[in-house]
C-alpha positions in Angstrom: 129.0 99.7 96.7 127.1 97.6 94.1 124.2 99.3 92.1 120.8 98.3 93.7 117.8 98.4 91.5 114.1 98.3 92.4 112.0 96.6 89.7 109.1 94.1 89.0 106.4 96.2 90.5 103.2 94.3 90.7 100.0 95.9 92.0 97.0 94.0 93.3 93.8 95.9 93.1 91.4 95.4 96.2 88.1 94.0 95.7 85.9 97.1 95.5 86.5 100.2 93.3 84.5 102.9 94.7 83.9 106.6 93.4 84.7 109.2 96.0 81.2 110.6 95.8 79.7 107.2 96.7 82.1 106.8 99.6 81.2 110.3 101.0 77.5 109.3 100.8 78.2 106.0 102.5 80.2 107.7 105.2 77.4 110.2 105.9 75.0 107.2 106.3 77.4 105.4 108.4 77.8 108.3 110.9 74.1 109.0 111.0 73.3 105.2 111.5 76.0 105.1 114.3 74.6 108.1 116.0 71.1 106.9 115.8 72.0 103.6 117.5 73.4 105.7 120.3 70.6 108.1 120.6 67.6 106.0 119.6 65.5 108.9 117.9 61.8 108.4 118.3 60.7 109.7 115.0 61.5 109.4 111.2 62.0 113.3 111.2 64.6 113.0 114.1 66.5 110.2 112.1 66.4 112.2 108.9 67.8 115.2 110.7 71.0 113.0 111.8 71.4 112.2 108.1 71.2 115.7 106.9 73.7 116.7 109.6 76.4 114.2 108.8 76.0 114.7 105.1 76.7 118.4 105.8 79.7 117.5 108.0 81.3 115.0 105.7 81.0 117.4 102.8 82.5 120.3 104.9 85.4 118.4 106.4 86.0 115.4 104.0 88.4 115.1 101.2 86.5 116.5 98.1 86.1 114.9 94.6 88.1 117.5 93.0 91.5 115.8 94.1 90.3 112.2 95.0 88.0 110.7 92.3 88.0 106.9 93.6 89.5 104.7 96.2 89.6 101.0 96.7 88.6 98.7 99.6 88.5 95.2 100.4 85.5 94.8 102.9 82.2 94.4 101.0 80.5 96.6 103.6 81.3 99.6 101.5 79.3 98.3 98.7 75.9 98.8 100.3 73.9 100.2 103.4 72.2 97.2 104.9 73.7 97.6 108.3 72.3 94.4 109.7 74.5 92.1 107.0 77.9 94.0 107.5 80.9 92.1 108.4 82.6 94.8 110.3 80.3 97.8 110.3 77.0 96.2 111.8 76.2 99.6 112.9 72.5 98.7 114.3 74.1 96.8 117.0 77.7 98.2 117.3 78.0 102.0 116.8 81.8 101.8 116.3 81.6 98.7 114.2 83.1 95.4 115.2 86.1 95.0 117.5 89.8 95.3 116.7 89.9 91.5 117.0 87.3 91.0 114.3 89.0 93.5 112.0 92.3 91.6 112.6 90.7 88.3 111.7 89.5 89.9 108.3 93.1 91.2 107.8 94.4 87.8 108.4 92.1 86.3 105.9 92.7 88.9 103.1 96.4 89.0 103.4 96.7 85.0 103.3 94.9 85.2 100.1 97.0 87.9 98.8 100.2 86.0 99.5 98.8 83.0 97.8 98.0 84.9 94.7 101.2 86.8 94.7 103.3 83.6 95.0 101.6 80.8 93.2 102.9 77.2 93.4 105.4 77.5 90.7 106.8 80.7 92.1 110.5 81.0 92.8 111.5 81.3 96.6 112.8 84.8 97.3 115.9 84.7 99.6 114.4 87.5 101.7 110.7 88.5 101.9 110.0 91.8 103.8 106.3 92.3 104.7 105.4 95.9 105.2 102.1 97.1 107.0 100.8 99.4 109.6 97.1 98.3 109.4 97.1 94.7 110.8 99.3 92.5 113.0 98.7 88.8 113.3 101.3 86.0 114.1 102.3 84.1 112.2 101.9 86.7 109.5 100.5 86.0 106.1 104.3 86.1 104.8 105.3 83.4 107.4 102.4 81.1 106.6 103.2 81.3 102.8 106.9 80.4 103.5 105.8 77.5 105.9 103.2 76.1 103.3 105.6 76.3 100.4 108.5 74.7 102.7 110.7 77.7 101.9 112.0 78.1 105.4 115.6 77.1 104.7 115.6 79.4 101.5 113.6 82.5 102.6 114.0 84.9 105.4 110.9 86.7 106.4 111.4 90.3 108.0 108.4 92.5 109.2 108.6 96.2 108.7 105.5 97.2 110.7 104.0 100.2 112.2 106.1 102.8 110.6 103.2 104.6 108.8 103.2 106.2 105.3 106.9 106.4 105.1 107.6 102.6 105.5 108.6 101.9 101.9 111.9 103.9 102.4 113.1 102.2 105.5 112.0 98.9 103.7 114.2 99.5 100.6 117.1 100.4 102.9 116.6 97.1 104.8 116.6 95.3 101.4 119.7 97.1 100.3 121.6 95.9 103.3 120.6 92.2 102.7 121.9 92.7 99.0 125.2 94.0 100.5 125.4 91.0 102.8 125.2 88.7 99.7 121.4 87.9 99.1 120.6 87.7 95.5 117.1 89.3 95.7 114.8 90.8 98.3 111.2 91.0 97.7 109.0 93.8 99.5 105.3 93.3 99.9 102.9 96.0 101.2 99.4 95.1 102.4 97.6 98.0 103.7 93.9 97.7 104.7 93.4 101.2 105.9 89.5 101.0 105.7 89.4 98.5 108.4 90.1 101.2 111.0 87.1 103.5 110.3 85.1 104.3 113.4 81.7 105.9 112.4 81.0 106.9 116.0 83.9 109.6 115.8 82.5 112.7 114.1 85.4 115.2 114.7 86.6 117.2 111.6 90.1 115.3 112.2 88.5 112.0 111.8 86.4 112.9 108.9 89.5 114.0 107.0 91.1 110.6 107.7 88.1 108.6 106.9 87.7 110.3 103.5 91.4 110.1 102.6 92.7 106.6 103.5 92.0 103.5 101.3 93.5 99.9 100.8 96.5 99.1 98.7 98.9 96.2 97.8 102.1 96.3 96.0 105.1 93.8 95.5 108.4 94.7 94.2 111.9 93.3 94.1 115.4 94.7 94.9 118.5 93.1 93.2 122.0 94.1 92.4 122.3 95.6 88.9 124.3 92.7 87.4 121.4 90.4 88.3 118.8 92.4 86.4 118.1 91.1 83.0 116.2 94.3 81.8 112.6 93.1 82.1 110.8 96.4 82.0 112.2 99.6 83.6 113.9 99.9 87.0 114.9 102.5 89.5 118.4 102.6 90.8 118.8 103.5 94.5 121.5 106.2 95.0 120.9 107.4 98.5 118.2 107.0 101.3 117.7 108.2 104.8 115.3 109.6 107.3 115.2 112.2 110.1 113.0 112.7 113.1 111.8 116.4 113.6 112.3 117.8 117.0 109.0 118.8 119.0 106.7 117.1 116.6 106.0 113.9 118.5 102.2 114.5 118.8 101.6 115.8 115.3 100.8 112.2 113.9 99.9 109.3 116.0 98.7 105.7 115.3 97.4 103.7 118.3 95.3 100.5 118.9 91.9 101.2 120.4 89.2 98.8 121.1 87.3 99.1 117.8 90.1 100.0 115.5 93.6 101.6 115.3 93.0 105.3 115.5 95.0 108.0 113.7 95.4 111.5 114.6 96.7 114.0 112.1 97.5 117.6 113.0 96.7 120.3 110.3 100.2 121.7 110.9 101.9 118.7 109.6 102.7 120.3 106.1 104.0 123.5 107.9 106.3 121.3 110.1 107.6 119.4 107.1 108.1 122.4 105.1 110.3 124.1 107.7 112.9 121.2 107.7 112.5 119.9 104.1 115.3 121.9 102.2 117.9 121.1 104.9 117.0 117.3 104.7 117.1 117.4 100.9 120.4 119.2 100.8 121.9 116.5 103.0 120.3 113.7 101.0 121.3 115.1 97.6 124.9 115.5 98.5 125.0 111.9 99.4 123.7 110.9 96.0 126.1 113.4 94.0 123.6 116.2 93.4 122.8 119.5 94.6 119.2 120.6 95.6 119.1 123.1 92.7 120.1 120.2 90.3 117.3 118.2 91.6 114.8 121.0 91.5 115.6 121.3 87.8 116.1 117.8 86.7 114.3 115.4 88.8 110.7 114.1 89.0 109.4 114.0 92.6 107.5 111.0 94.1 105.9 112.9 97.0 103.8 110.7 99.2 100.3 112.0 98.8 99.4 112.3 102.4 96.7 114.6 101.2 96.4 117.3 98.5 97.8 120.0 100.8 101.0 118.0 101.2 101.7 117.9 97.5 100.7 121.3 96.8 102.6 123.0 99.6 105.8 121.1 99.2 105.7 121.6 95.4 105.3 125.2 95.9 108.0 125.3 98.6 110.5 123.5 96.4 109.5 125.5 93.2 108.5 122.3 91.4 106.4 122.3 88.2 103.2 120.3 87.7 104.8 117.7 85.6 107.4 117.0 88.3 104.7 116.0 90.7 102.1 114.5 88.1 102.6 111.0 89.3 101.8 111.8 93.0 98.7 113.7 92.2 97.5 110.9 89.8 97.9 108.2 92.4 95.9 110.4 95.1 93.2 111.0 92.5 92.8 107.3 91.6 93.6 105.6 94.9 93.6 108.0 97.8 96.2 107.6 100.5 97.1 103.9 101.0 99.7 104.3 103.8 103.0 102.7 103.0 101.8 101.1 99.8 101.2 104.6 98.2 104.8 105.6 97.4 105.5 102.3 95.5 102.4 103.0 93.5 104.0 106.4 92.6 107.2 104.9 91.7 105.2 102.2 89.3 103.5 105.3 87.8 106.8 107.1 87.1 108.4 103.9 85.5 105.2 103.4 83.3 105.3 107.3 82.2 106.6 107.3 78.7 107.7 110.9 79.0 110.2 110.2 81.7 113.4 109.1 80.1 116.0 106.9 81.3 118.5 108.6 83.5 116.0 110.9 85.0 116.6 111.4 88.8 113.7 110.7 91.1 113.2 112.1 94.5 111.0 110.1 96.7 109.6 111.7 99.9 107.3 110.4 102.5 106.3 111.3 106.2 105.4 109.2 109.1 104.8 109.4 112.9 107.7 111.0 114.8 107.3 113.3 112.7 109.8 111.4 110.4 110.9 112.8 107.0 112.0 109.8 104.9 113.6 110.2 101.5 115.6 108.6 98.8 117.2 109.6 95.6 116.7 107.2 92.7 117.4 107.2 89.0 115.7 105.7 86.1 118.0 102.9 84.8 118.8 103.7 81.3 
């Protein structure tokens, strides 16, 4: 089989870069405003009591600033607390925010602009364009609209890799490798995740406070080509093996469903434990397909672990016996960006490629997890 390389990573930063402290304050105010709209408290003292209550809850259950310093978001709403002029979170009138339809319209607007920017008029048409997301579905998609507008319909196939959650980058690169094996010269993968669209301030449970203080928006484009078509621009990752497995009896540990006001995620606290119990066997099988053993990878590889949250990285690193340097890229992306769903792992790959201390030839173990529960992984190697 021909060598397949991932390269040309291009990150687009969302409009607003927000300190986690500021986001926690905004969330506490949003939860208090939502509840005040529902309860209609009669006095300023009663309204202030709601603010104090939700500040305390957000600080108690939300992701703290010691591991997440900042996150990015596309909606302007997060930059102020004037609830009457919010696009999505007009909480004086709508305690949960605007409907899923309005959020979908916002997703369509933002992604249309992103694809225009990623593929300007002079851009070369990719033979295959895979659009990856789990945070917005509109048809035609922004990828299809781009291809139609550029009149690329005979040159570019559009493939949608939707609703696979945080692990979707790994199925996407497997799809891309299949197209390359079928004779395509290049496959572009574009992730557009607008996780912040799906916040519901009327949901005050500890689980939802974790989700709301963890997820963020992220966009990434990269290409896959056969090695002989790569001309050495920057560094690249060679794909050696990839696969995924569903864990039995874990169907309800992570869910993602459309609700009237947003897509709603549920996330069990047991997810790290469930993954840990199956991870070594999965990695043994994956390593063998790439010509490695698991002990070799523990000693030689850097690990791109999808930072679903601090506990995921810490517990899996401890379970596998990894040193801090081996998961530095994952921790760094979590700190600067939070969890961007499917766009997160490509951000970690880019960070590894940009790290001067990681030499060519170094194995890279990529791991991500999605509903199912699904463990997805790949063994890559920095192209020398």
